[in-house]
NUROGU-71150 format. One record per residue (C-alpha): residue number from 1; x, y negated, z; residue in one letter. Coordinates in Angstrom, 3 decimals, decimal comma. Layout:
+-----+----------+----------+----------+----+
:   i :        X :        Y :        Z : aa :
+-----+----------+----------+----------+----+
: NUM :        X :        Y :        Z :  A :
...
+-----+----------+----------+----------+----+
//
This chain:
+-----+----------+----------+----------+----+
:   i :        X :        Y :        Z : aa :
+-----+----------+----------+----------+----+
:   1 :  -61,692 :  -24,674 :   68,746 :  M :
:   2 :  -58,620 :  -25,094 :   66,683 :  S :
:   3 :  -57,986 :  -22,740 :   64,049 :  G :
:   4 :  -55,420 :  -19,934 :   64,508 :  L :
:   5 :  -51,635 :  -19,984 :   63,516 :  S :
:   6 :  -48,740 :  -17,872 :   63,119 :  Y :
:   7 :  -47,106 :  -19,600 :   66,043 :  R :
:   8 :  -50,235 :  -18,874 :   68,277 :  A :
:   9 :  -49,579 :  -15,359 :   67,104 :  A :
:  10 :  -46,635 :  -14,841 :   68,626 :  G :
:  11 :  -44,213 :  -15,628 :   65,378 :  V :
:  12 :  -42,229 :  -19,108 :   65,569 :  D :
:  13 :  -40,954 :  -20,049 :   61,974 :  I :
:  14 :  -39,506 :  -23,099 :   63,007 :  D :
:  15 :  -37,377 :  -21,081 :   65,457 :  A :
:  16 :  -36,295 :  -19,020 :   62,952 :  G :
:  17 :  -35,379 :  -21,750 :   60,447 :  D :
:  18 :  -33,284 :  -23,213 :   63,726 :  A :
:  19 :  -31,236 :  -19,919 :   64,087 :  L :
:  20 :  -30,456 :  -19,723 :   60,201 :  V :
:  21 :  -28,905 :  -23,233 :   60,613 :  E :
:  22 :  -27,156 :  -22,332 :   63,960 :  N :
:  23 :  -25,575 :  -19,393 :   62,525 :  I :
:  24 :  -24,429 :  -20,833 :   58,764 :  K :
:  25 :  -20,948 :  -21,966 :   60,039 :  P :
:  26 :  -20,197 :  -18,659 :   61,476 :  F :
:  27 :  -21,201 :  -16,865 :   58,521 :  A :
:  28 :  -19,265 :  -19,242 :   56,154 :  K :
:  29 :  -15,843 :  -18,447 :   58,022 :  R :
:  30 :  -16,508 :  -14,776 :   56,753 :  T :
:  31 :  -17,050 :  -15,165 :   53,237 :  L :
:  32 :  -14,670 :  -13,387 :   50,582 :  R :
:  33 :  -13,874 :  -14,604 :   47,034 :  S :
:  34 :  -16,387 :  -12,298 :   45,544 :  E :
:  35 :  -19,380 :  -13,953 :   47,073 :  V :
:  36 :  -21,302 :  -15,528 :   44,784 :  L :
:  37 :  -24,202 :  -16,606 :   46,719 :  A :
:  38 :  -24,107 :  -17,011 :   50,431 :  G :
:  39 :  -26,533 :  -16,957 :   53,827 :  I :
:  40 :  -30,282 :  -18,131 :   53,519 :  G :
:  41 :  -31,316 :  -16,959 :   50,033 :  G :
:  42 :  -33,811 :  -13,924 :   48,999 :  F :
:  43 :  -30,455 :  -11,947 :   48,289 :  G :
:  44 :  -26,786 :  -12,523 :   48,029 :  A :
:  45 :  -24,652 :  -11,896 :   44,663 :  L :
:  46 :  -21,260 :  -10,136 :   45,229 :  V :
:  47 :  -18,838 :   -9,318 :   42,543 :  E :
:  48 :  -16,641 :   -6,028 :   42,753 :  L :
:  49 :  -12,904 :   -6,959 :   43,221 :  P :
:  50 :  -11,175 :   -7,381 :   40,166 :  K :
:  51 :   -8,591 :   -5,575 :   41,182 :  R :
:  52 :  -10,328 :   -1,985 :   41,328 :  Y :
:  53 :  -10,146 :   -0,077 :   37,873 :  R :
:  54 :  -12,617 :    2,572 :   38,777 :  E :
:  55 :  -14,602 :    1,000 :   41,648 :  P :
:  56 :  -16,823 :    3,544 :   43,916 :  V :
:  57 :  -18,978 :    1,809 :   46,469 :  L :
:  58 :  -19,329 :    3,504 :   50,000 :  V :
:  59 :  -22,009 :    2,310 :   52,135 :  S :
:  60 :  -23,234 :    2,840 :   55,908 :  G :
:  61 :  -25,607 :    1,953 :   58,277 :  T :
:  62 :  -25,769 :    2,316 :   62,259 :  D :
:  63 :  -26,762 :    0,414 :   65,562 :  G :
:  64 :  -25,660 :    0,259 :   68,763 :  V :
:  65 :  -28,070 :    2,338 :   70,710 :  G :
:  66 :  -28,873 :    1,666 :   74,682 :  T :
:  67 :  -25,741 :   -0,158 :   74,987 :  K :
:  68 :  -28,214 :   -3,038 :   74,317 :  L :
:  69 :  -29,903 :   -2,289 :   77,677 :  K :
:  70 :  -26,296 :   -3,305 :   79,365 :  L :
:  71 :  -26,411 :   -6,596 :   77,570 :  A :
:  72 :  -30,131 :   -7,284 :   78,895 :  F :
:  73 :  -29,055 :   -6,344 :   82,350 :  A :
:  74 :  -25,779 :   -8,588 :   82,314 :  T :
:  75 :  -27,514 :  -11,121 :   80,295 :  R :
:  76 :  -24,250 :  -11,305 :   77,805 :  R :
:  77 :  -24,880 :  -11,215 :   74,286 :  H :
:  78 :  -21,688 :  -12,458 :   72,568 :  D :
:  79 :  -19,881 :   -9,292 :   72,171 :  T :
:  80 :  -22,581 :   -6,659 :   71,163 :  I :
:  81 :  -22,682 :   -7,868 :   67,597 :  G :
:  82 :  -18,948 :   -7,070 :   67,027 :  V :
:  83 :  -20,082 :   -3,306 :   68,258 :  D :
:  84 :  -22,762 :   -3,499 :   65,659 :  L :
:  85 :  -20,108 :   -4,166 :   62,666 :  V :
:  86 :  -17,755 :   -2,012 :   64,071 :  A :
:  87 :  -19,979 :    1,147 :   63,942 :  M :
:  88 :  -20,915 :    0,728 :   60,155 :  S :
:  89 :  -17,213 :   -0,393 :   58,793 :  V :
:  90 :  -15,417 :    2,256 :   60,818 :  N :
:  91 :  -17,724 :    4,717 :   59,299 :  D :
:  92 :  -16,892 :    3,947 :   55,797 :  I :
:  93 :  -13,378 :    3,540 :   56,583 :  L :
:  94 :  -13,227 :    7,184 :   56,997 :  V :
:  95 :  -13,384 :    7,524 :   53,240 :  Q :
:  96 :  -10,888 :    4,755 :   52,660 :  G :
:  97 :  -13,273 :    1,992 :   51,699 :  A :
:  98 :  -12,173 :   -1,571 :   51,971 :  E :
:  99 :  -15,785 :   -3,378 :   53,444 :  P :
: 100 :  -17,326 :   -6,073 :   51,231 :  L :
: 101 :  -20,138 :   -7,199 :   52,706 :  F :
: 102 :  -22,562 :   -6,678 :   55,905 :  F :
: 103 :  -26,040 :   -7,515 :   56,662 :  L :
: 104 :  -27,788 :   -7,302 :   59,844 :  D :
: 105 :  -31,283 :   -6,581 :   61,069 :  Y :
: 106 :  -32,438 :   -8,449 :   64,513 :  Y :
: 107 :  -35,822 :   -7,683 :   65,806 :  V :
: 108 :  -37,430 :   -9,095 :   68,894 :  C :
: 109 :  -40,906 :   -9,596 :   70,692 :  E :
: 110 :  -40,079 :  -13,446 :   70,676 :  R :
: 111 :  -37,226 :  -15,504 :   69,227 :  L :
: 112 :  -34,611 :  -17,073 :   71,675 :  D :
: 113 :  -32,686 :  -19,189 :   69,622 :  V :
: 114 :  -29,623 :  -19,312 :   71,951 :  A :
: 115 :  -29,345 :  -15,485 :   72,458 :  V :
: 116 :  -29,557 :  -14,717 :   68,781 :  A :
: 117 :  -27,086 :  -17,280 :   67,939 :  T :
: 118 :  -24,652 :  -15,452 :   70,511 :  D :
: 119 :  -25,815 :  -12,026 :   68,800 :  V :
: 120 :  -25,162 :  -13,107 :   65,263 :  I :
: 121 :  -21,803 :  -15,222 :   66,267 :  K :
: 122 :  -20,435 :  -11,639 :   67,499 :  G :
: 123 :  -21,581 :  -10,187 :   64,034 :  I :
: 124 :  -19,780 :  -12,793 :   62,179 :  A :
: 125 :  -16,707 :  -12,537 :   64,408 :  Y :
: 126 :  -16,641 :   -8,485 :   64,080 :  G :
: 127 :  -17,051 :   -9,541 :   60,329 :  C :
: 128 :  -13,867 :  -11,478 :   60,351 :  E :
: 129 :  -12,266 :   -8,527 :   62,211 :  L :
: 130 :  -13,032 :   -6,201 :   59,389 :  A :
: 131 :  -12,511 :   -8,445 :   56,397 :  G :
: 132 :  -15,753 :   -8,531 :   55,237 :  C :
: 133 :  -18,628 :  -10,744 :   54,742 :  S :
: 134 :  -21,706 :  -11,223 :   56,387 :  L :
: 135 :  -24,072 :  -12,413 :   53,319 :  I :
: 136 :  -27,499 :  -12,330 :   55,330 :  G :
: 137 :  -29,962 :  -10,113 :   57,049 :  G :
: 138 :  -33,093 :  -10,308 :   58,750 :  E :
: 139 :  -34,726 :  -11,913 :   61,754 :  T :
: 140 :  -38,040 :  -10,309 :   62,750 :  A :
: 141 :  -40,270 :  -11,175 :   65,726 :  E :
: 142 :  -42,822 :   -8,473 :   66,604 :  H :
: 143 :  -45,399 :   -9,846 :   69,421 :  P :
: 144 :  -46,179 :   -7,497 :   72,159 :  A :
: 145 :  -44,134 :   -4,968 :   70,650 :  A :
: 146 :  -40,818 :   -4,797 :   72,660 :  F :
: 147 :  -40,410 :   -5,807 :   76,219 :  P :
: 148 :  -40,207 :   -9,702 :   76,835 :  V :
: 149 :  -36,262 :  -10,728 :   76,462 :  G :
: 150 :  -35,209 :   -7,703 :   74,394 :  E :
: 151 :  -34,474 :   -6,998 :   71,103 :  Y :
: 152 :  -33,079 :   -4,430 :   68,729 :  D :
: 153 :  -30,212 :   -4,096 :   66,239 :  L :
: 154 :  -29,403 :   -2,434 :   62,928 :  A :
: 155 :  -26,558 :   -3,457 :   60,643 :  G :
: 156 :  -25,300 :   -2,170 :   57,197 :  F :
: 157 :  -22,109 :   -2,262 :   55,507 :  A :
: 158 :  -21,064 :   -1,927 :   51,860 :  V :
: 159 :  -17,494 :   -1,149 :   50,780 :  G :
: 160 :  -15,469 :   -0,205 :   47,955 :  V :
: 161 :  -12,781 :    2,430 :   47,153 :  V :
: 162 :  -11,001 :    3,330 :   44,452 :  E :
: 163 :  -12,158 :    6,779 :   43,089 :  K :
: 164 :   -8,995 :    8,102 :   42,416 :  S :
: 165 :   -8,182 :    7,396 :   46,162 :  R :
: 166 :  -11,270 :    8,048 :   48,213 :  A :
: 167 :  -10,440 :   10,033 :   50,944 :  V :
: 168 :  -12,322 :   13,095 :   51,202 :  D :
: 169 :  -10,467 :   15,845 :   53,339 :  G :
: 170 :   -9,868 :   18,440 :   50,445 :  T :
: 171 :   -6,021 :   17,760 :   50,487 :  T :
: 172 :   -5,612 :   18,459 :   54,513 :  I :
: 173 :   -3,499 :   21,761 :   55,023 :  A :
: 174 :   -2,333 :   23,680 :   58,102 :  A :
: 175 :    0,487 :   22,256 :   59,517 :  G :
: 176 :   -0,693 :   18,380 :   59,333 :  D :
: 177 :   -0,776 :   16,335 :   62,217 :  V :
: 178 :   -3,668 :   14,651 :   63,931 :  L :
: 179 :   -2,816 :   10,892 :   65,167 :  I :
: 180 :   -5,270 :    9,447 :   67,399 :  G :
: 181 :   -5,909 :    5,712 :   68,030 :  L :
: 182 :   -6,873 :    4,145 :   71,198 :  A :
: 183 :  -10,678 :    3,284 :   71,718 :  S :
: 184 :  -11,302 :    0,202 :   73,833 :  S :
: 185 :  -13,785 :    2,151 :   75,966 :  G :
: 186 :  -16,734 :    3,983 :   75,703 :  P :
: 187 :  -17,468 :    1,788 :   72,483 :  H :
: 188 :  -21,336 :    2,209 :   71,433 :  S :
: 189 :  -22,193 :    6,193 :   72,202 :  N :
: 190 :  -23,132 :    7,857 :   75,145 :  G :
: 191 :  -24,926 :    4,785 :   76,935 :  F :
: 192 :  -28,135 :    7,027 :   77,437 :  S :
: 193 :  -25,638 :    9,145 :   79,603 :  L :
: 194 :  -23,653 :    5,870 :   81,195 :  I :
: 195 :  -26,931 :    4,486 :   82,319 :  R :
: 196 :  -27,945 :    7,664 :   84,103 :  K :
: 197 :  -24,655 :    7,521 :   85,750 :  V :
: 198 :  -25,120 :    3,986 :   86,822 :  I :
: 199 :  -28,358 :    4,880 :   88,535 :  E :
: 200 :  -27,131 :    7,972 :   89,859 :  H :
: 201 :  -23,889 :    6,211 :   91,376 :  A :
: 202 :  -25,920 :    3,153 :   92,332 :  G :
: 203 :  -23,098 :    1,339 :   90,923 :  A :
: 204 :  -23,244 :   -2,279 :   90,511 :  D :
: 205 :  -21,954 :   -3,865 :   87,435 :  L :
: 206 :  -20,996 :   -6,993 :   88,955 :  A :
: 207 :  -17,881 :   -4,996 :   91,024 :  R :
: 208 :  -14,847 :   -3,600 :   89,548 :  P :
: 209 :  -14,215 :    0,119 :   89,135 :  L :
: 210 :  -13,420 :    1,646 :   92,323 :  P :
: 211 :   -9,628 :    1,344 :   92,846 :  G :
: 212 :   -9,176 :   -1,311 :   90,071 :  A :
: 213 :   -6,495 :   -4,033 :   90,669 :  P :
: 214 :   -7,175 :   -7,302 :   91,940 :  A :
: 215 :   -8,577 :   -9,491 :   89,402 :  G :
: 216 :   -9,885 :   -6,527 :   87,158 :  A :
: 217 :  -12,805 :   -7,202 :   85,094 :  P :
: 218 :  -16,261 :   -5,814 :   86,365 :  N :
: 219 :  -17,862 :   -2,898 :   85,663 :  L :
: 220 :  -20,343 :   -4,621 :   83,220 :  G :
: 221 :  -17,687 :   -6,345 :   81,269 :  A :
: 222 :  -15,625 :   -2,557 :   80,881 :  V :
: 223 :  -18,612 :   -1,342 :   79,690 :  L :
: 224 :  -19,652 :   -4,177 :   77,237 :  L :
: 225 :  -16,187 :   -4,430 :   75,725 :  E :
: 226 :  -16,735 :   -4,191 :   72,284 :  P :
: 227 :  -16,038 :   -1,289 :   69,808 :  T :
: 228 :  -12,281 :   -1,578 :   68,145 :  R :
: 229 :  -12,469 :   -2,161 :   64,733 :  I :
: 230 :   -9,734 :   -0,501 :   62,714 :  Y :
: 231 :  -10,272 :   -1,343 :   59,174 :  V :
: 232 :   -7,313 :   -4,054 :   58,688 :  K :
: 233 :   -4,612 :   -1,695 :   60,232 :  N :
: 234 :   -5,506 :    1,406 :   58,698 :  V :
: 235 :   -5,953 :    0,045 :   55,182 :  L :
: 236 :   -2,851 :   -1,493 :   55,608 :  R :
: 237 :   -1,193 :    1,907 :   56,723 :  L :
: 238 :   -2,775 :    3,483 :   53,644 :  R :
: 239 :   -0,357 :    1,744 :   51,283 :  E :
: 240 :    2,572 :    3,369 :   52,778 :  T :
: 241 :    1,311 :    6,575 :   54,392 :  V :
: 242 :   -0,711 :    9,625 :   52,604 :  D :
: 243 :   -3,918 :    9,518 :   54,982 :  L :
: 244 :   -5,233 :   13,035 :   54,423 :  R :
: 245 :   -8,242 :   12,527 :   56,417 :  G :
: 246 :   -9,760 :   10,495 :   58,988 :  M :
: 247 :  -12,591 :   10,620 :   61,618 :  A :
: 248 :  -14,609 :    7,899 :   63,615 :  H :
: 249 :  -15,187 :    9,200 :   66,981 :  I :
: 250 :  -18,538 :    8,312 :   67,669 :  T :
: 251 :  -21,621 :   10,187 :   68,852 :  G :
: 252 :  -20,628 :   13,946 :   69,751 :  G :
: 253 :  -17,374 :   12,896 :   71,027 :  G :
: 254 :  -13,809 :   14,323 :   70,170 :  I :
: 255 :  -15,281 :   17,786 :   70,157 :  T :
: 256 :  -17,663 :   17,419 :   67,345 :  E :
: 257 :  -16,416 :   14,458 :   64,923 :  N :
: 258 :  -12,691 :   15,296 :   64,935 :  T :
: 259 :  -13,045 :   18,324 :   62,300 :  H :
: 260 :  -15,789 :   16,638 :   60,245 :  R :
: 261 :  -13,307 :   15,463 :   58,013 :  M :
: 262 :  -11,838 :   19,062 :   57,140 :  F :
: 263 :  -12,547 :   21,976 :   54,667 :  P :
: 264 :  -14,333 :   25,003 :   56,550 :  E :
: 265 :  -11,022 :   26,750 :   56,591 :  Q :
: 266 :   -9,347 :   24,749 :   58,774 :  L :
: 267 :   -9,522 :   24,009 :   62,536 :  Q :
: 268 :   -8,324 :   20,767 :   64,524 :  A :
: 269 :   -6,333 :   21,462 :   67,812 :  Q :
: 270 :   -6,420 :   18,752 :   70,213 :  V :
: 271 :   -3,948 :   18,763 :   72,834 :  Q :
: 272 :   -5,434 :   17,116 :   75,948 :  L :
: 273 :   -3,122 :   15,159 :   78,045 :  G :
: 274 :   -1,541 :   13,856 :   74,888 :  S :
: 275 :   -3,108 :   10,357 :   75,289 :  W :
: 276 :   -3,830 :    8,561 :   78,826 :  P :
: 277 :   -7,394 :    8,797 :   79,908 :  M :
: 278 :   -8,902 :    5,404 :   80,451 :  P :
: 279 :   -9,912 :    4,609 :   83,934 :  P :
: 280 :  -13,759 :    4,191 :   82,838 :  V :
: 281 :  -13,995 :    7,794 :   81,770 :  F :
: 282 :  -12,461 :    9,033 :   84,561 :  E :
: 283 :  -15,084 :    7,155 :   86,872 :  W :
: 284 :  -18,200 :    8,390 :   84,678 :  L :
: 285 :  -16,851 :   11,661 :   85,413 :  A :
: 286 :  -16,320 :   11,395 :   88,872 :  K :
: 287 :  -19,480 :    9,178 :   89,683 :  A :
: 288 :  -21,828 :   11,272 :   87,326 :  G :
: 289 :  -20,300 :   14,854 :   88,283 :  A :
: 290 :  -19,965 :   15,345 :   84,375 :  I :
: 291 :  -17,730 :   18,129 :   83,492 :  E :
: 292 :  -15,134 :   17,748 :   81,244 :  W :
: 293 :  -16,249 :   19,669 :   78,317 :  P :
: 294 :  -19,619 :   17,751 :   78,205 :  E :
: 295 :  -17,426 :   14,444 :   78,685 :  M :
: 296 :  -15,377 :   15,266 :   75,646 :  Y :
: 297 :  -18,459 :   16,259 :   73,437 :  R :
: 298 :  -20,132 :   12,762 :   74,387 :  T :
: 299 :  -17,681 :   10,230 :   74,434 :  F :
: 300 :  -14,673 :    9,313 :   72,582 :  N :
: 301 :  -12,441 :    9,738 :   76,079 :  C :
: 302 :   -9,926 :    7,006 :   74,880 :  G :
: 303 :   -9,380 :    7,974 :   71,136 :  I :
: 304 :  -11,528 :    6,003 :   68,558 :  G :
: 305 :  -10,315 :    7,252 :   65,386 :  F :
: 306 :   -8,493 :   10,001 :   64,185 :  V :
: 307 :   -5,890 :   10,301 :   60,961 :  L :
: 308 :   -4,520 :   13,227 :   59,631 :  V :
: 309 :   -1,052 :   13,110 :   58,193 :  V :
: 310 :    1,502 :   15,243 :   57,154 :  R :
: 311 :    4,061 :   16,315 :   59,631 :  A :
: 312 :    6,937 :   14,573 :   57,678 :  V :
: 313 :    4,991 :   11,147 :   57,771 :  D :
: 314 :    4,122 :   11,203 :   61,718 :  V :
: 315 :    7,160 :    8,903 :   62,908 :  A :
: 316 :    6,547 :    6,281 :   59,953 :  G :
: 317 :    2,674 :    6,374 :   60,889 :  T :
: 318 :    3,266 :    5,792 :   64,757 :  L :
: 319 :    5,955 :    3,252 :   64,035 :  S :
: 320 :    3,778 :    1,279 :   61,550 :  A :
: 321 :    0,648 :    1,448 :   63,854 :  L :
: 322 :    2,772 :    0,245 :   66,958 :  K :
: 323 :    3,812 :   -2,844 :   64,837 :  S :
: 324 :    0,298 :   -3,502 :   63,899 :  A :
: 325 :   -0,775 :   -3,566 :   67,587 :  G :
: 326 :   -2,572 :   -0,115 :   67,902 :  E :
: 327 :   -2,149 :    2,169 :   70,602 :  K :
: 328 :   -1,552 :    5,603 :   68,412 :  A :
: 329 :   -0,636 :    9,017 :   69,603 :  Y :
: 330 :    0,125 :   12,745 :   68,433 :  R :
: 331 :   -2,872 :   14,297 :   69,697 :  I :
: 332 :   -2,763 :   17,851 :   67,716 :  G :
: 333 :   -2,621 :   19,645 :   64,530 :  E :
: 334 :   -3,974 :   21,538 :   62,078 :  V :
: 335 :   -4,341 :   25,169 :   61,935 :  V :
: 336 :   -5,814 :   27,956 :   59,765 :  P :
: 337 :   -9,819 :   28,456 :   61,249 :  R :
: 338 :  -11,033 :   32,187 :   61,687 :  S :
: 339 :  -14,550 :   32,826 :   60,844 :  E :
: 340 :  -17,029 :   31,880 :   63,528 :  G :
: 341 :  -14,288 :   29,859 :   65,103 :  A :
: 342 :  -15,183 :   26,068 :   66,320 :  P :
: 343 :  -14,142 :   23,112 :   64,107 :  G :
: 344 :  -12,131 :   21,530 :   66,872 :  T :
: 345 :  -10,685 :   23,442 :   69,940 :  V :
: 346 :   -9,377 :   21,278 :   73,080 :  L :
: 347 :   -6,147 :   22,978 :   74,450 :  L :
: 348 :   -5,840 :   22,012 :   78,219 :  A :
: 349 :   -2,767 :   20,138 :   79,275 :  A :
+-----+----------+----------+----------+----+
//
């Protein structure tokens, strides 16, 4: 009888080493000048950018939820890593933070090097889009703890903001305007409900949405479209516009996220119909018989990020965002909030 080994117990160290070698070129492309030690060590050393006089670190962590189930079903793993980065870097962007570095946690039942490489290539690409460094992470095999062929992801972002320029919403005032930045689809929220809709409707992920034009992507591709990363365009906008508050529209949708940046005495009034509704949300509402109030408190419904600016800055903000390639819309305004009133009110079109 041969002795036991880690490989026989379900953990393949050689596969892990092969993965590290595979991903080094992708991680290397993300490295900022502040990184003193790269991927592969026990830890990474990162300096604070010298241009900050009073740097404040801002951190965030998130996952991608059950959107992973769509990746498994379609066997497409090259975009889910972008979602992972986006969920954390967009969150810390709300405070005005420039993302510095990112780490990931990838855990599976048994490591498939090709699949894991695709996932982490996506993470590296997301870091490039956000301008932050992928400096390491953790890959773990948990034998018999996951369904065969499945994995889970978590991500961790650290950014920096000048103390005097941190965005906390305290300067928001009645009369300010809400600017909505378009989403790319459901992003990484609401997929437990989306999967129920797919099941209820008997939808085929390999077919386009009903009524879609010829050549349109299939439903699986539409749903897997990665979360938009707003970092570079919003940070650039901050150099010329007073961004008084920001909100990342994630779980809880427009209804629950828009006012999270506000002082308690203020309310967001969002004008429905002020932006185009992406077809995927129309389909979800119809196929799942979901009432629109539930849609707006579950999904972003086409608006992935919200800015608060002064009324005098609206035209300049919209023009700058358009020049940067962002689809942006004036979607509402800030008004006084009466006692007991909700933080966000949706006004009918």
